DONUBA-608843 format. One record per residue (C-alpha): residue in one letter; residue number from 0; x, y, z; chain. Coordinates in Angstrom, 3 decimals. Example, Ala and Ser with C-alpha at 12.3 -4.5 7.8 and 13.67 -1.06 7.14 Angstrom:
% residues 2
<r 'a'; 0; <12.300; -4.500; 7.800>; 'A'>
<r 's'; 1; <13.670; -1.060; 7.140>; 'A'>
//
This chain:
% residues 327
<r 'm'; 0; <0.950; 20.364; -8.795>; 'A'>
<r 't'; 1; <3.912; 18.842; -6.947>; 'A'>
<r 'q'; 2; <3.137; 15.154; -6.390>; 'A'>
<r 'i'; 3; <6.502; 13.766; -5.219>; 'A'>
<r 'g'; 4; <8.080; 14.726; -1.909>; 'A'>
<r 'i'; 5; <11.633; 13.961; -0.762>; 'A'>
<r 'i'; 6; <12.370; 14.242; 2.956>; 'A'>
<r 'a'; 7; <16.146; 14.250; 3.403>; 'A'>
<r 'p'; 8; <17.476; 13.321; 6.861>; 'A'>
<r 'y'; 9; <20.724; 15.254; 6.325>; 'A'>
<r 'r'; 10; <21.850; 18.348; 4.434>; 'A'>
<r 'k'; 11; <24.082; 16.650; 1.828>; 'A'>
<r 'm'; 12; <21.166; 14.495; 0.661>; 'A'>
<r 'y'; 13; <18.963; 17.595; 0.574>; 'A'>
<r 'y'; 14; <21.287; 19.342; -1.894>; 'A'>
<r 'e'; 15; <21.725; 16.189; -3.989>; 'A'>
<r 'a'; 16; <17.924; 15.888; -4.210>; 'A'>
<r 'l'; 17; <17.730; 19.517; -5.349>; 'A'>
<r 'd'; 18; <20.270; 18.722; -8.091>; 'A'>
<r 'i'; 19; <18.191; 15.747; -9.244>; 'A'>
<r 'r'; 20; <15.052; 17.885; -9.301>; 'A'>
<r 'e'; 21; <16.876; 20.362; -11.543>; 'A'>
<r 'e'; 22; <18.207; 17.607; -13.828>; 'A'>
<r 'l'; 23; <14.792; 15.968; -14.249>; 'A'>
<r 'k'; 24; <12.949; 19.290; -14.532>; 'A'>
<r 'g'; 25; <10.349; 17.707; -12.297>; 'A'>
<r 'e'; 26; <7.961; 19.140; -9.759>; 'A'>
<r 'i'; 27; <9.465; 17.651; -6.603>; 'A'>
<r 'd'; 28; <9.105; 19.047; -3.099>; 'A'>
<r 'v'; 29; <12.456; 18.654; -1.299>; 'A'>
<r 'r'; 30; <12.811; 19.345; 2.429>; 'A'>
<r 'i'; 31; <14.929; 18.350; 5.421>; 'A'>
<r 'g'; 32; <13.396; 16.191; 8.159>; 'A'>
<r 'l'; 33; <14.899; 13.701; 10.590>; 'A'>
<r 'l'; 34; <13.121; 10.750; 12.227>; 'A'>
<r 's'; 35; <10.040; 11.797; 14.252>; 'A'>
<r 'n'; 36; <10.436; 15.445; 13.167>; 'A'>
<r 'a'; 37; <9.881; 14.332; 9.573>; 'A'>
<r 'v'; 38; <6.257; 13.433; 10.351>; 'A'>
<r 'd'; 39; <5.175; 17.093; 10.501>; 'A'>
<r 'v'; 40; <7.088; 17.776; 7.281>; 'A'>
<r 'a'; 41; <5.271; 14.880; 5.604>; 'A'>
<r 'k'; 42; <1.893; 16.127; 6.845>; 'A'>
<r 'd'; 43; <2.504; 19.528; 5.279>; 'A'>
<r 'm'; 44; <3.654; 17.964; 2.011>; 'A'>
<r 'i'; 45; <0.538; 15.790; 1.788>; 'A'>
<r 'k'; 46; <-1.629; 18.805; 2.618>; 'A'>
<r 'n'; 47; <-0.069; 20.573; -0.378>; 'A'>
<r 'g'; 48; <-0.803; 17.743; -2.818>; 'A'>
<r 'v'; 49; <2.145; 15.342; -2.564>; 'A'>
<r 'q'; 50; <1.021; 11.778; -3.372>; 'A'>
<r 'v'; 51; <4.293; 9.817; -3.034>; 'A'>
<r 'l'; 52; <6.935; 10.328; -0.337>; 'A'>
<r 'i'; 53; <10.636; 9.438; -0.538>; 'A'>
<r 's'; 54; <13.033; 9.136; 2.403>; 'A'>
<r 'r'; 55; <15.565; 6.816; 4.024>; 'A'>
<r 'g'; 56; <16.024; 4.413; 6.921>; 'A'>
<r 'g'; 57; <14.664; 5.428; 10.292>; 'A'>
<r 't'; 58; <13.105; 8.618; 8.958>; 'A'>
<r 'l'; 59; <11.016; 6.652; 6.474>; 'A'>
<r 'k'; 60; <10.081; 4.217; 9.239>; 'A'>
<r 'y'; 61; <8.566; 7.027; 11.304>; 'A'>
<r 'i'; 62; <6.686; 8.333; 8.259>; 'A'>
<r 'r'; 63; <5.358; 4.838; 7.479>; 'A'>
<r 'q'; 64; <4.007; 4.454; 11.018>; 'A'>
<r 'e'; 65; <2.037; 7.683; 10.640>; 'A'>
<r 'f'; 66; <0.837; 7.414; 7.030>; 'A'>
<r 's'; 67; <-0.341; 3.952; 6.012>; 'A'>
<r 'n'; 68; <-2.360; 5.038; 2.963>; 'A'>
<r 'i'; 69; <0.260; 6.945; 0.983>; 'A'>
<r 'p'; 70; <2.886; 5.260; -1.243>; 'A'>
<r 'l'; 71; <6.394; 5.438; 0.233>; 'A'>
<r 'v'; 72; <9.683; 4.874; -1.580>; 'A'>
<r 'e'; 73; <12.856; 4.063; 0.331>; 'A'>
<r 'i'; 74; <16.242; 5.378; -0.722>; 'A'>
<r 'e'; 75; <18.315; 2.233; -0.523>; 'A'>
<r 'i'; 76; <21.730; 2.016; 1.072>; 'A'>
<r 's'; 77; <24.049; 0.138; -1.259>; 'A'>
<r 's'; 78; <27.017; -1.962; -0.227>; 'A'>
<r 'y'; 79; <29.110; 0.709; -1.892>; 'A'>
<r 'd'; 80; <27.658; 3.374; 0.441>; 'A'>
<r 'i'; 81; <28.527; 1.287; 3.502>; 'A'>
<r 'a'; 82; <31.927; 0.314; 2.104>; 'A'>
<r 'e'; 83; <32.757; 3.964; 1.544>; 'A'>
<r 'a'; 84; <31.888; 4.794; 5.170>; 'A'>
<r 'i'; 85; <33.806; 1.765; 6.491>; 'A'>
<r 'l'; 86; <36.938; 2.771; 4.575>; 'A'>
<r 'e'; 87; <36.765; 6.165; 6.252>; 'A'>
<r 'a'; 88; <36.205; 4.545; 9.659>; 'A'>
<r 'k'; 89; <39.122; 2.142; 9.118>; 'A'>
<r 'k'; 90; <41.468; 5.129; 8.945>; 'A'>
<r 'i'; 91; <40.617; 5.678; 12.629>; 'A'>
<r 's'; 92; <40.343; 2.080; 13.891>; 'A'>
<r 'p'; 93; <39.648; -1.433; 12.528>; 'A'>
<r 'n'; 94; <37.140; -2.023; 15.348>; 'A'>
<r 'i'; 95; <33.945; -0.726; 13.777>; 'A'>
<r 'a'; 96; <30.282; -0.908; 14.872>; 'A'>
<r 'l'; 97; <27.512; -0.499; 12.315>; 'A'>
<r 'i'; 98; <24.547; 1.242; 14.032>; 'A'>
<r 'i'; 99; <21.484; 1.190; 11.760>; 'A'>
<r 'f'; 100; <17.696; 0.999; 11.885>; 'A'>
<r 'd'; 101; <16.293; -2.482; 11.356>; 'A'>
<r 'n'; 102; <14.535; -1.390; 8.144>; 'A'>
<r 'm'; 103; <17.552; 0.174; 6.438>; 'A'>
<r 'l'; 104; <18.019; -1.598; 3.129>; 'A'>
<r 'y'; 105; <21.447; -2.738; 2.108>; 'A'>
<r 'e'; 106; <23.096; -5.773; 0.554>; 'A'>
<r 'k'; 107; <24.348; -7.764; 3.534>; 'A'>
<r 'r'; 108; <27.822; -9.081; 2.790>; 'A'>
<r 'd'; 109; <30.750; -10.224; 4.905>; 'A'>
<r 'l'; 110; <32.500; -6.875; 4.976>; 'A'>
<r 's'; 111; <34.742; -7.887; 7.894>; 'A'>
<r 'a'; 112; <36.785; -10.289; 5.771>; 'A'>
<r 'l'; 113; <36.662; -8.022; 2.729>; 'A'>
<r 'f'; 114; <38.190; -5.044; 4.545>; 'A'>
<r 'n'; 115; <40.165; -6.977; 7.181>; 'A'>
<r 'i'; 116; <38.325; -5.308; 10.054>; 'A'>
<r 'n'; 117; <36.407; -6.274; 13.197>; 'A'>
<r 'l'; 118; <32.811; -5.316; 12.316>; 'A'>
<r 'k'; 119; <29.529; -5.888; 14.154>; 'A'>
<r 't'; 120; <26.035; -4.624; 13.323>; 'A'>
<r 'f'; 121; <23.757; -3.205; 16.036>; 'A'>
<r 'y'; 122; <20.125; -2.735; 14.962>; 'A'>
<r 'i'; 123; <17.805; -0.165; 16.527>; 'A'>
<r 'k'; 124; <14.040; 0.302; 16.170>; 'A'>
<r 'r'; 125; <13.645; 3.828; 17.617>; 'A'>
<r 'e'; 126; <15.914; 6.858; 17.795>; 'A'>
<r 'e'; 127; <16.115; 6.727; 21.604>; 'A'>
<r 'q'; 128; <17.715; 3.258; 21.348>; 'A'>
<r 'a'; 129; <20.789; 4.722; 19.653>; 'A'>
<r 'v'; 130; <22.433; 5.702; 22.953>; 'A'>
<r 'd'; 131; <22.136; 2.189; 24.388>; 'A'>
<r 'a'; 132; <23.352; 0.563; 21.152>; 'A'>
<r 'i'; 133; <26.422; 2.813; 21.032>; 'A'>
<r 'r'; 134; <27.215; 2.158; 24.696>; 'A'>
<r 'r'; 135; <27.012; -1.605; 24.111>; 'A'>
<r 'a'; 136; <29.286; -1.275; 21.093>; 'A'>
<r 'v'; 137; <31.851; 0.696; 23.093>; 'A'>
<r 'n'; 138; <31.702; -1.822; 25.964>; 'A'>
<r 'e'; 139; <32.427; -4.600; 23.458>; 'A'>
<r 'g'; 140; <35.540; -2.791; 22.275>; 'A'>
<r 'y'; 141; <34.346; -1.034; 19.122>; 'A'>
<r 'e'; 142; <35.955; 2.363; 18.636>; 'A'>
<r 'v'; 143; <34.253; 3.850; 15.568>; 'A'>
<r 'm'; 144; <30.497; 4.044; 14.963>; 'A'>
<r 'v'; 145; <29.196; 3.909; 11.382>; 'A'>
<r 'g'; 146; <25.528; 4.673; 10.811>; 'A'>
<r 'g'; 147; <22.793; 7.097; 9.909>; 'A'>
<r 'v'; 148; <22.241; 10.645; 11.079>; 'A'>
<r 'i'; 149; <21.017; 9.801; 14.586>; 'A'>
<r 'a'; 150; <23.910; 7.374; 15.270>; 'A'>
<r 'n'; 151; <26.357; 9.960; 13.985>; 'A'>
<r 'k'; 152; <24.822; 12.729; 16.098>; 'A'>
<r 'v'; 153; <24.637; 10.705; 19.336>; 'A'>
<r 's'; 154; <28.200; 9.402; 18.891>; 'A'>
<r 'q'; 155; <29.535; 12.927; 18.548>; 'A'>
<r 'q'; 156; <27.629; 14.002; 21.672>; 'A'>
<r 'm'; 157; <29.219; 11.092; 23.570>; 'A'>
<r 'g'; 158; <32.695; 11.973; 22.292>; 'A'>
<r 'i'; 159; <32.982; 8.827; 20.153>; 'A'>
<r 'h'; 160; <34.364; 8.675; 16.625>; 'A'>
<r 's'; 161; <31.639; 8.268; 13.987>; 'A'>
<r 'i'; 162; <31.187; 8.193; 10.227>; 'A'>
<r 'l'; 163; <27.893; 8.988; 8.476>; 'A'>
<r 'i'; 164; <26.614; 6.574; 5.814>; 'A'>
<r 's'; 165; <25.659; 8.751; 2.867>; 'A'>
<r 's'; 166; <23.309; 7.407; 0.203>; 'A'>
<r 'g'; 167; <24.724; 7.918; -3.261>; 'A'>
<r 'k'; 168; <23.087; 10.281; -5.704>; 'A'>
<r 'd'; 169; <22.217; 7.292; -7.898>; 'A'>
<r 's'; 170; <20.118; 5.813; -5.068>; 'A'>
<r 'i'; 171; <18.142; 9.055; -4.770>; 'A'>
<r 'y'; 172; <17.694; 9.163; -8.542>; 'A'>
<r 'r'; 173; <16.368; 5.572; -8.622>; 'A'>
<r 'a'; 174; <13.938; 6.381; -5.813>; 'A'>
<r 'v'; 175; <12.597; 9.382; -7.757>; 'A'>
<r 'r'; 176; <12.140; 7.249; -10.882>; 'A'>
<r 'q'; 177; <10.306; 4.633; -8.822>; 'A'>
<r 'a'; 178; <8.035; 7.339; -7.399>; 'A'>
<r 'q'; 179; <7.308; 8.580; -10.931>; 'A'>
<r 'd'; 180; <6.385; 5.032; -11.990>; 'A'>
<r 'i'; 181; <4.040; 4.743; -9.004>; 'A'>
<r 'l'; 182; <2.319; 7.997; -9.989>; 'A'>
<r 'y'; 183; <1.950; 6.826; -13.597>; 'A'>
<r 'y'; 184; <0.382; 3.487; -12.680>; 'A'>
<r 'r'; 185; <-1.702; 5.124; -9.964>; 'A'>
<r 'k'; 186; <-3.219; 7.471; -12.543>; 'A'>
<r 'd'; 187; <-3.852; 4.547; -14.886>; 'A'>
<r 'v'; 188; <-5.555; 2.575; -12.102>; 'A'>
<r 'l'; 189; <-7.688; 5.599; -11.182>; 'A'>
<r 'k'; 190; <-8.793; 5.901; -14.828>; 'A'>
<r 'q'; 191; <-9.747; 2.233; -14.887>; 'A'>
<r 'm'; 192; <-11.610; 2.600; -11.590>; 'A'>
<r 'k'; 193; <-13.481; 5.606; -12.976>; 'A'>
<r 'l'; 194; <-14.468; 3.548; -16.025>; 'A'>
<r 'v'; 195; <-15.682; 0.701; -13.806>; 'A'>
<r 'e'; 196; <-17.645; 3.140; -11.629>; 'A'>
<r 't'; 197; <-19.272; 4.675; -14.719>; 'A'>
<r 'v'; 198; <-20.299; 1.242; -16.004>; 'A'>
<r 'm'; 199; <-21.602; 0.230; -12.573>; 'A'>
<r 'e'; 200; <-23.678; 3.367; -12.128>; 'A'>
<r 'n'; 201; <-25.235; 3.012; -15.583>; 'A'>
<r 't'; 202; <-26.395; -0.579; -15.246>; 'A'>
<r 'p'; 203; <-29.882; -1.315; -13.876>; 'A'>
<r 'i'; 204; <-28.614; -4.285; -11.849>; 'A'>
<r 'g'; 205; <-27.418; -3.721; -8.290>; 'A'>
<r 'i'; 206; <-23.683; -4.406; -7.961>; 'A'>
<r 'i'; 207; <-21.487; -4.629; -4.861>; 'A'>
<r 't'; 208; <-17.773; -5.456; -4.826>; 'A'>
<r 't'; 209; <-15.834; -6.570; -1.753>; 'A'>
<r 'd'; 210; <-12.242; -7.335; -0.870>; 'A'>
<r 'r'; 211; <-11.166; -10.843; 0.165>; 'A'>
<r 's'; 212; <-12.228; -10.234; 3.774>; 'A'>
<r 'g'; 213; <-15.750; -9.198; 2.747>; 'A'>
<r 'r'; 214; <-15.366; -5.431; 3.214>; 'A'>
<r 'i'; 215; <-17.447; -3.426; 0.736>; 'A'>
<r 'k'; 216; <-15.232; -1.493; -1.702>; 'A'>
<r 'm'; 217; <-17.781; -0.323; -4.304>; 'A'>
<r 'i'; 218; <-21.572; -0.203; -4.557>; 'A'>
<r 'n'; 219; <-23.754; 1.313; -7.265>; 'A'>
<r 'f'; 220; <-26.993; 3.271; -6.952>; 'A'>
<r 'p'; 221; <-29.360; 0.386; -7.894>; 'A'>
<r 'a'; 222; <-27.855; -1.695; -5.048>; 'A'>
<r 'l'; 223; <-28.232; 1.225; -2.632>; 'A'>
<r 'd'; 224; <-31.857; 1.551; -3.733>; 'A'>
<r 'i'; 225; <-32.446; -2.133; -2.966>; 'A'>
<r 'i'; 226; <-30.893; -2.123; 0.509>; 'A'>
<r 'k'; 227; <-32.241; 1.380; 1.337>; 'A'>
<r 'm'; 228; <-28.990; 2.625; 2.879>; 'A'>
<r 'p'; 229; <-26.794; 5.671; 2.096>; 'A'>
<r 'r'; 230; <-23.427; 5.004; 0.452>; 'A'>
<r 'e'; 231; <-21.418; 6.498; 3.338>; 'A'>
<r 'h'; 232; <-22.974; 3.968; 5.747>; 'A'>
<r 'v'; 233; <-22.081; 1.045; 3.494>; 'A'>
<r 'l'; 234; <-18.535; 1.509; 2.182>; 'A'>
<r 'g'; 235; <-15.969; -0.307; 4.307>; 'A'>
<r 'q'; 236; <-18.606; -2.337; 6.132>; 'A'>
<r 'd'; 237; <-18.649; -6.133; 6.259>; 'A'>
<r 'i'; 238; <-21.060; -7.355; 3.561>; 'A'>
<r 'r'; 239; <-22.458; -9.891; 6.044>; 'A'>
<r 'k'; 240; <-23.953; -7.057; 8.072>; 'A'>
<r 'i'; 241; <-26.159; -6.280; 5.076>; 'A'>
<r 'i'; 242; <-26.569; -9.807; 3.743>; 'A'>
<r 'p'; 243; <-26.204; -12.187; 6.736>; 'A'>
<r 'e'; 244; <-26.815; -15.163; 4.442>; 'A'>
<r 'l'; 245; <-23.236; -14.787; 3.186>; 'A'>
<r 's'; 246; <-21.818; -16.881; 6.010>; 'A'>
<r 'p'; 247; <-18.776; -19.198; 5.736>; 'A'>
<r 'd'; 248; <-20.808; -22.398; 5.271>; 'A'>
<r 'r'; 249; <-22.872; -21.133; 2.320>; 'A'>
<r 'k'; 250; <-23.178; -23.872; -0.332>; 'A'>
<r 't'; 251; <-24.556; -21.968; -3.330>; 'A'>
<r 'n'; 252; <-23.584; -18.833; -5.216>; 'A'>
<r 'd'; 253; <-27.140; -17.581; -5.788>; 'A'>
<r 'f'; 254; <-30.218; -17.288; -3.638>; 'A'>
<r 'i'; 255; <-33.345; -15.211; -3.117>; 'A'>
<r 'k'; 256; <-33.490; -12.652; -0.319>; 'A'>
<r 'd'; 257; <-36.258; -10.346; 0.849>; 'A'>
<r 'f'; 258; <-35.296; -6.665; 0.983>; 'A'>
<r 'n'; 259; <-38.019; -4.350; 2.282>; 'A'>
<r 'g'; 260; <-40.793; -6.555; 0.887>; 'A'>
<r 'h'; 261; <-39.101; -7.118; -2.484>; 'A'>
<r 'k'; 262; <-37.819; -10.532; -3.597>; 'A'>
<r 'i'; 263; <-34.248; -10.076; -4.821>; 'A'>
<r 'm'; 264; <-32.073; -12.562; -6.698>; 'A'>
<r 'v'; 265; <-28.564; -12.359; -5.201>; 'A'>
<r 'n'; 266; <-25.615; -13.834; -7.105>; 'A'>
<r 'l'; 267; <-21.961; -14.141; -6.077>; 'A'>
<r 'k'; 268; <-18.935; -14.342; -8.371>; 'A'>
<r 'p'; 269; <-15.338; -14.592; -7.101>; 'A'>
<r 'i'; 270; <-12.760; -12.123; -8.415>; 'A'>
<r 'd'; 271; <-9.700; -14.231; -9.184>; 'A'>
<r 'i'; 272; <-6.387; -12.896; -10.466>; 'A'>
<r 'v'; 273; <-3.597; -15.375; -11.243>; 'A'>
<r 's'; 274; <-5.436; -18.108; -9.316>; 'A'>
<r 's'; 275; <-5.679; -15.892; -6.244>; 'A'>
<r 'n'; 276; <-8.997; -14.638; -4.875>; 'A'>
<r 'i'; 277; <-8.963; -10.882; -4.226>; 'A'>
<r 'g'; 278; <-12.658; -10.356; -3.565>; 'A'>
<r 't'; 279; <-16.211; -10.934; -4.729>; 'A'>
<r 'i'; 280; <-18.781; -9.319; -7.039>; 'A'>
<r 'i'; 281; <-22.368; -9.492; -5.812>; 'A'>
<r 't'; 282; <-25.224; -8.752; -8.203>; 'A'>
<r 'm'; 283; <-28.781; -8.041; -7.074>; 'A'>
<r 'e'; 284; <-31.927; -7.940; -9.209>; 'A'>
<r 'e'; 285; <-35.629; -7.988; -8.419>; 'A'>
<r 'i'; 286; <-37.379; -11.252; -9.299>; 'A'>
<r 's'; 287; <-40.221; -9.251; -10.856>; 'A'>
<r 't'; 288; <-37.709; -7.586; -13.199>; 'A'>
<r 'i'; 289; <-36.239; -10.956; -14.182>; 'A'>
<r 'n'; 290; <-39.738; -12.280; -14.897>; 'A'>
<r 'k'; 291; <-40.514; -9.241; -17.049>; 'A'>
<r 'k'; 292; <-37.341; -9.826; -19.062>; 'A'>
<r 'e'; 293; <-38.210; -13.495; -19.519>; 'A'>
<r 'k'; 294; <-41.733; -12.590; -20.614>; 'A'>
<r 'y'; 295; <-40.420; -10.026; -23.103>; 'A'>
<r 'i'; 296; <-37.927; -12.491; -24.630>; 'A'>
<r 'r'; 297; <-40.595; -15.210; -24.927>; 'A'>
<r 's'; 298; <-42.923; -12.746; -26.608>; 'A'>
<r 'a'; 299; <-40.231; -11.651; -29.058>; 'A'>
<r 'f'; 300; <-39.457; -15.231; -30.073>; 'A'>
<r 'i'; 301; <-43.130; -16.180; -30.387>; 'A'>
<r 'k'; 302; <-43.677; -13.274; -32.794>; 'A'>
<r 'k'; 303; <-40.949; -14.760; -34.975>; 'A'>
<r 'g'; 304; <-42.563; -18.190; -34.869>; 'A'>
<r 'h'; 305; <-40.262; -19.690; -32.282>; 'A'>
<r 'v'; 306; <-40.992; -21.138; -28.881>; 'A'>
<r 'v'; 307; <-38.202; -20.810; -26.372>; 'A'>
<r 'r'; 308; <-37.806; -21.866; -22.813>; 'A'>
<r 'i'; 309; <-35.492; -19.786; -20.657>; 'A'>
<r 'p'; 310; <-34.906; -21.396; -17.312>; 'A'>
<r 'v'; 311; <-34.345; -19.048; -14.422>; 'A'>
<r 'k'; 312; <-32.590; -20.628; -11.490>; 'A'>
<r 'l'; 313; <-34.394; -19.504; -8.329>; 'A'>
<r 'd'; 314; <-32.518; -21.323; -5.598>; 'A'>
<r 't'; 315; <-34.190; -20.605; -2.281>; 'A'>
<r 'd'; 316; <-31.489; -22.416; -0.336>; 'A'>
<r 's'; 317; <-30.699; -20.180; 2.622>; 'A'>
<r 'g'; 318; <-27.645; -22.145; 3.609>; 'A'>
<r 's'; 319; <-24.432; -20.182; 3.317>; 'A'>
<r 'n'; 320; <-20.893; -20.045; 2.030>; 'A'>
<r 'w'; 321; <-19.216; -16.680; 2.048>; 'A'>
<r 't'; 322; <-16.324; -17.668; -0.198>; 'A'>
<r 'a'; 323; <-17.967; -17.780; -3.598>; 'A'>
<r 's'; 324; <-16.872; -20.750; -5.661>; 'A'>
<r 'p'; 325; <-16.634; -20.468; -9.476>; 'A'>
<r 'v'; 326; <-19.712; -21.659; -11.348>; 'A'>
//
């Protein structure tokens, strides 16, 4: 199945992407799409199984606005790419305007002094702003427009000299490699998540995990059985809707709560990675089950001639502190 999609905003990039696909012998979906028109292309790619999208500048910006849950890789514009276009523009006039989207990546250097030209950059956020940006550039005395596809197209329609910034083949190649890395790590993460889910579903203790804002990310069957709610009504919900005791001023990490007539021990543990909290694990177990375990362990030790005391902390404090502190 094709999992990487390249949406090229101009034909030269399209053919270069096809060459890279042939060189890498990879399953890559390559199509042409410019700015807002690329959104429909992206939709069709995703529908056909693409998991990572690659594009450039304004076109990628439009795709990002539409698809927030799919990994996107930007084909960077190098200083060499811009320098190449500027050298072409300089053959026409030293008064050059750079018309680019505000998200286009390139190494910002003082190219004016380097090439002995009069250069100014005009940033745009949407394709319809290109006309106004080009008019302002012309009014300020700039005679050649250098930019992406939309700037090049509008300039030609207005009868103004323009040079297209082409991304080098190496930039496309690096973007494809980055997309392949994303797919590899994504698969590895999915395997780890599957392992965690398997462990969670096969433990008798109720387990809920949340993100740092308290939204439920995972919940196992024992926890669903305790709260008596279907999984689809729980995932993505704020944990405090189910356990109101988890309010910001909570002072303890464990407490007893009544669920449908059953006394449940609730315990919170923060999930910290590199000293940064990314969420919380909440465990839930019936008090009667804990007592049975304690009774069984006592009995086992007594049979061996030992007497053991196993304290069980049953903190009935109903005060609250949502952010679980390490024990």
